[in-house]
Steps between C-alpha positions, in 0.01 A plus 500: 500500500449341169441718195158330424398574866603865459321525163183349650501747790546779248220345276246495784525877529389554129319182400192353677641190686835556319389295204324571180331172488385307821643156378854652514490552887600238748619538849729654625571668176559394126827522341549764230624381165807653336518308175419180320617269234380156371381300790632735760444814695722698728387705799637837620729318742658301209324168593432279195173288480370243249174672391207263525250776536581632144281807538202284592523298182591776254848397435453179313832559310689641793638830577653729231430242213738607220235492226260726688771739618629536130142564372426758771838681444418527129168642570639755741701653212162563319298629777321414820139599475296642215140455587419421125463154348817310404572218264646305801175483675358317196786258511449426871133449458559258215748307727246474763225382274732246349579337822139514647235346264213652722610857427377684185591853605723649751529831690830585672493631853741555805421266781314173568271699719404727222440213283270307729313824575448564126397142455226529760380823344485335162288206611261732679481710189448188278247327713316809646521325837669589837616213708845330461603165634857447630662213689597527866871572524530607144695834461409717202649833607431770756168636382161489672326239277761232575651588835254279674630192679810540290832327493864643504566783743139517602502135612830549683370789686167345563298769321166372366367826366728813485421802701395771250323254276140558426244253637273567193782377283608203699138386522509455129794248532398155586776265638503122475762241601763414244489132378121486598294479188182415679513821689572697189198337321268570811614875506432518125163342533390729785617826319376605182696839494863348440708705256808273516705251673869595565753236602868427535518166320777410744479672833837662546413769763402265776821287496453278197165320443445285207152426316372158577269247344456698168390795702582749231326297236180498711533886558525553132195283444266651743602856399428411136173328578390818686641747243725643768846650378794318649812702587837312549732710701836391367701776655725241664443201297502662150834408321630344826308159479532481128526754208122499498451506876287280716222495252703322235652261750132402610343544165243768602385793302388782709316810369754742632863464633714747697875486473800675667814394692690245280379668177735798595759308706539788738367799299165668581245358253177310487228400249150401474383291218212289381200463261458763248132579587601566861825694431337728237293644779805691625496871427543708271272286274325317782350645819719322749747766605875424572777726448863543615787737418761224532312208328710368220797714593793405276751397754283241662374382165851445380569303799186285457577421135848389596368303783238309304732447206764349733244279665374374171860446371597293809174341600561149424814514745364760734190341648637135517810641683310699751252214564772247546704737741169568688437128532835428628486793753154424641558117524822569684329740753203253533746219592692712740181633683368140514826377650478766758120398566384861426128517401512648155339522157676611187304623199691552174476536128718623215739755649308563832451341839416567862534298823217508767556389846172291541381157497213585281522506108495866391224534238328833593511806710377324816762217474785742428417690825568179701862544434714588787632847403737522786686199347506680169633810657785298642575334149504841345730654765751201475496490114587870499793446733615223266479732200169385343221760469148394460185708555450564870133387496357154538238618249746563213697264268858396443585572142792366281654669222696400186805654664495245794756226446625174663731678736199716603289190544779319731527819718120535527467142616763557755335821625150323521674209692632750774154681482298188577745395769427841661138443494541161666693645794 
């Protein structure tokens, strides 16, 4: 028996389903990781994998990035948690504001879900209205207001609304199709009690789905015209698409922005930032309550400062390198699948991509669901055997990191070649 199988059997006895997040499970059991470095992870059975999951996008700079480890090690000599303000929190907030022109003030948090929950509470406090509009397949964390027709693990498991969620909460969440401006406009016209619109500017929890036909520009226009605060959930895209996230890439200024993942490059940290008049509603001076023992903890703050400083230092090479590598990889996969006459679509941008096994262009939740998930499962299994680890769900994304090099690219292409051939059999 492999060590991972034994550990999973032990895990099921003490952890529900054997995992601490549903996206980590796949049949018959997930491998258990022993260590990581750069572009690689090793499991408990000493198998080495090229990591193209990269902690679901968090590891933009790769595992154990030198600058971040040094910064955290230095902070460990000073202390781990104070629950008092620190100068480093100011430094990090200034770095975020410098990179995101739409942000005037920042509050540091722990997770992306905590950030989106706070953002929704803020727009409700600001507008004195109740209803939130989200987009079908968008994932904004595992809390009641947004766990309605969500992406990520909820989409993979086919959960539309979670058991235990309150109907009276989900009734105040209106869901419209992504890339459908007309339906958004109709929904806003019919409802006068809308507190805010929350959107992943690039859907990265339904596979990868890109905005079309100036969709984001139109979303910004209608929200402005109707005085509805717009929340950009950039938990995935912040710092990954560009130093200023997807909003800088597309030239949009939302009212609030949520950040996490690549901001800390593997450390637990998140942030919400935005317009002064909204952010100043947060307690203790404002009446929108939010609090956390671990918010702004010095370990994660030191990691985030080092991460952003490193990104800013190498940005001219970083993003062009990742995009070039991604283009080579996705074009080669596309050519191989075409030669094998496998129906497919590949969506890609920056350092992210996903393949869908369908004849239909994938532009929203409904079209993503036409993908043959059995073929994707076969791809995942074969890639794993060939030493390449991607997220095990069709409704996640392949992420590259700065640690990924030309040898990794060659090995990944060879692995995808074998994986596609296994699908064709």
